[in-house]
C-alpha positions in Angstrom: 0.0 0.0 0.0 1.1 3.6 -0.7 1.8 5.8 2.3 -1.3 7.9 1.6 -3.4 4.7 1.6 -1.9 3.6 4.9 -2.6 7.1 6.4 -6.2 7.0 5.2 -6.8 3.5 6.7 -5.2 4.6 10.0 -7.4 7.7 10.1 -10.5 5.7 9.4 -9.7 3.0 11.9 -8.7 5.5 14.6 -12.3 6.6 14.6 -13.6 3.1 15.1 -13.9 1.0 18.3 -16.1 -1.8 19.6 -16.2 -0.4 23.1 -19.6 1.4 22.8 -21.2 -1.7 21.3 -19.6 -3.9 23.9 -21.0 -1.7 26.7 -24.4 -1.5 25.1 -24.6 -5.3 24.5 -23.6 -6.1 28.1 -26.2 -3.6 29.4 -29.0 -5.3 27.4 -27.8 -8.8 28.3 -27.8 -7.7 32.0 -31.4 -6.8 31.7 -32.3 -10.1 29.9 -30.4 -12.1 32.6 -32.1 -10.2 35.4 -35.5 -10.9 33.9 -34.6 -14.6 33.6 -33.3 -14.9 37.2 -36.4 -13.1 38.5 -38.4 -16.2 37.6 -37.5 -18.8 40.3 -38.1 -21.7 37.9 -35.1 -20.5 35.8 -31.6 -20.4 37.3 -30.1 -18.4 34.4 -26.6 -20.0 34.8 -26.5 -20.8 31.2 -27.2 -17.2 30.2 -24.5 -15.9 32.6 -22.0 -18.1 30.9 -23.2 -17.0 27.4 -22.9 -13.4 28.5 -19.3 -13.9 29.6 -18.5 -15.5 26.2 -20.0 -12.5 24.4 -17.9 -10.1 26.6 -14.7 -12.1 25.9 -15.4 -12.1 22.2 -15.7 -8.3 22.2 -12.5 -8.0 24.2 -10.7 -10.3 21.7 -12.0 -8.3 18.7 -10.9 -5.0 20.3 -7.4 -6.4 21.1 -7.1 -7.6 17.5 -8.1 -4.2 16.2 -5.5 -2.6 18.4 -2.8 -4.9 17.1 -3.9 -4.0 13.5 -3.7 -0.3 14.3 -0.2 -0.7 15.8 0.9 -2.7 12.7 -0.3 0.1 10.4 1.6 2.7 12.5 4.7 0.7 12.1 4.3 0.5 8.3 3.7 4.2 8.2 6.9 4.8 10.2 8.9 2.7 7.7 7.3 4.3 4.6 7.6 7.9 5.8 11.4 7.8 6.1 11.7 8.0 2.3 9.3 11.0 2.1 11.0 12.9 4.9 14.2 12.7 2.8 12.4 13.4 -0.4 11.1 16.6 1.0 14.6 18.0 0.9 14.7 17.3 -2.8 11.5 19.3 -3.3 12.9 22.1 -1.0 16.1 22.4 -3.1 14.1 22.4 -6.3 12.0 25.3 -5.1 15.1 27.5 -4.9 15.1 27.5 -8.7 11.4 28.5 -9.1 10.4 32.0 -10.3 8.6 34.5 -8.1 5.5 34.1 -10.4 5.4 30.4 -9.9 5.8 30.5 -6.2 3.2 33.1 -5.6 0.7 31.7 -8.1 0.6 28.5 -5.9 -0.4 30.7 -3.0 -3.4 32.2 -4.8 -5.4 29.0 -5.3 -9.1 29.7 -5.6 -10.2 26.5 -3.8 -9.3 27.8 -0.3 -11.7 29.9 1.7 -9.5 32.3 3.6 -12.3 34.3 5.3 -11.8 32.5 8.6 -8.1 33.3 8.6 -8.7 36.9 7.8 -11.2 37.1 10.7 -8.8 35.5 13.1 -6.0 38.0 12.1 -8.3 41.0 12.2 -9.5 40.0 15.7 -5.9 39.8 17.1 -4.3 42.8 15.2 -3.0 45.4 17.6 -0.8 48.5 16.9 0.8 48.2 20.4 3.1 45.4 19.0 5.3 44.8 16.0 4.2 42.1 13.6 6.1 39.7 11.3 5.1 38.1 8.1 7.2 35.3 6.5 6.8 35.4 2.7 4.0 38.0 2.4 3.9 37.3 -1.4 1.5 39.5 -3.2 -0.1 40.7 0.0 -2.7 38.1 0.5 -3.1 38.9 4.2 -1.2 42.2 4.3 -4.3 44.3 5.0 -4.9 42.3 8.1 -1.3 42.8 9.3 -0.6 46.5 8.6 -2.2 47.3 12.0 1.0 46.0 13.7 3.5 48.8 14.3 6.0 48.3 12.9 5.4 45.5 10.4 8.4 43.3 9.4 8.3 41.3 6.2 10.9 38.7 5.4 11.7 36.2 2.6 14.7 34.3 1.2 15.2 36.9 -1.5 14.6 40.7 -1.4 13.1 40.4 -4.9 10.3 38.2 -3.3 9.4 41.1 -1.1 8.9 43.6 -3.9 5.3 42.5 -4.8 4.3 43.4 -1.3 6.2 46.7 -1.1 4.7 47.8 -4.4 1.3 47.6 -2.9 2.0 50.7 -0.9 3.1 54.3 -1.5 6.7 55.3 -0.8 5.9 56.7 2.6 4.6 53.4 4.0 7.2 51.4 2.1 9.8 53.3 4.2 8.0 52.3 7.3 7.9 48.6 6.5 10.9 46.6 7.8 11.8 44.4 4.8 14.6 41.9 5.3 16.0 39.0 3.2 16.8 35.9 5.2 19.0 32.9 4.7 17.6 29.4 5.6 20.7 27.7 7.0 20.2 25.1 9.6 23.6 25.9 11.1 22.9 29.6 11.5 20.1 31.8 12.9 17.6 32.4 10.1 15.9 35.4 11.7 19.0 37.0 13.0 18.0 40.5 11.8 14.7 40.3 13.7 14.7 41.5 17.3 13.9 39.1 20.2 10.9 39.3 22.5 9.1 42.1 20.5 6.3 40.6 18.4 2.6 40.2 19.0 2.1 38.2 15.9 4.0 36.2 13.3 2.3 34.9 10.2 3.5 32.2 7.8 0.7 31.3 5.4 1.3 28.5 2.8 5.1 28.7 3.4 5.8 25.6 5.5 3.9 23.5 3.0 7.1 23.6 1.0 9.6 23.3 3.9 11.0 20.0 5.2 10.4 19.1 8.8 13.9 20.2 10.1 13.4 23.7 8.5 10.0 24.0 10.1 11.5 22.9 13.4 14.1 25.7 13.2 11.5 28.3 12.5 9.4 27.2 15.5 12.4 27.6 17.7 13.4 31.0 16.4 9.9 32.6 16.1 9.4 31.6 19.8 12.3 33.8 20.7 11.0 36.7 18.6 7.5 36.7 20.2 6.6 38.6 23.3 4.9 36.5 26.0 1.3 36.1 24.8 2.3 36.5 21.2 0.9 34.3 18.5 2.6 32.3 15.7 -0.1 31.7 13.0 0.9 29.3 10.3 -0.3 26.7 7.8 1.4 23.5 6.9 0.8 20.4 4.8 -0.8 18.2 7.5 0.3 14.7 6.7 -1.9 13.2 9.3 -4.4 13.3 6.5 -4.3 11.3 3.3 -5.0 14.2 1.0 -1.8 15.9 2.3 0.2 12.7 1.8 -1.1 12.5 -1.8 0.4 15.9 -2.5 3.7 14.6 -1.1 3.6 11.6 -3.3 3.1 13.9 -6.3 6.2 15.9 -5.2 4.0 19.0 -4.7 4.4 19.5 -0.9 6.7 18.4 1.9 6.0 15.6 4.4 5.1 17.2 7.7 2.9 15.0 9.9 0.5 17.1 12.1 1.1 15.1 15.3 4.9 15.7 15.0 4.4 19.4 14.4 2.1 19.7 17.4 4.4 17.7 19.6 7.4 19.8 18.5 5.5 23.0 19.2 4.6 21.9 22.7 8.2 20.8 23.4 9.5 24.2 22.3 7.1 25.8 24.9 4.1 27.0 22.8 0.5 26.5 23.8 -1.9 25.5 21.0 -4.3 28.4 20.9 -6.4 27.4 17.8 -6.3 24.8 15.1 -8.6 24.4 12.1 -8.8 22.5 8.8 -11.5 21.7 6.3 -11.4 18.7 4.0 -8.2 20.0 2.3 -4.6 19.1 3.1 -3.5 22.2 5.1 -4.0 23.0 8.7 -4.2 26.5 10.2 -2.4 26.4 13.5 -2.1 29.3 16.0 0.7 28.8 18.6 0.9 31.0 21.7 4.0 31.9 23.7 2.8 31.5 27.3 2.1 34.8 29.1 0.0 38.0 28.5 0.8 40.6 26.0 1.8 43.9 27.5 3.0 47.2 25.9 4.4 50.5 27.1 3.2 52.3 23.9 0.9 55.2 24.8 -0.2 56.2 21.3 0.1 55.8 17.6 0.1 58.1 14.6 -3.5 58.3 13.4 -3.6 57.2 9.8 -5.3 54.4 7.9 -3.0 52.3 5.8 -4.4 51.0 2.5 -2.8 49.3 -0.5 -2.6 51.3 -3.7 
């Protein structure tokens, strides 16, 4: 079986158990046996024994189902090793893609982003700086300009130009635009100040980053956030078969959701919010423990709009 087929089978079986049916059956058998025993001419020993056999059968079935689930997990663990490594091949190939190709991927029409926009609007606050990793053509920029100042970063300054060109020269000069280098041996966000940010956003960016790169960003963004700050991100959630199918087509990287969440918790984040529809991506909001505070007393009154 392909990895996507194994993940689909695991997902379906994880939602299934015989326990409710076992409990319900025993409950009904108890009532039957009580009725039988209430008649003195019937001892009911035979039915007691039969009930025990039914219970044992349910237990045996559930144990066998657990063994099967464990076997599928082992097969997934073996099969996914190849795709963890293959994700680096995809990652390296992306470095040769054009700006137009990379940003066209982000502007798919099959994704409803209204919930994400509402979440960002709800949390936007000028008291704190904000950070956007690969803002692209400004998909969520209007929801992020409330942060003051707003930092935008990407692996090439050219990639930041579509966002910068959305605004007039005055606001372009206020944006903090920085190119970054994704090197696992060095700090990626070295130009970004620590313990300052109320929000960091990375939409549709980690879908194309292998797990080790995602891990490094989780570590570094944690250092950049203020206590109470949020890291909002999407990733290709390979706990779901549809995401694994994209991996098998060499379209996205292999990033299992359970590993991403476990890693986030180990770094120190709290999982503030998580959402996905039937698609492959998951929107995840990770909170640095604490409460956001600011010494800012005021802000220049002006509305920032794209050209």
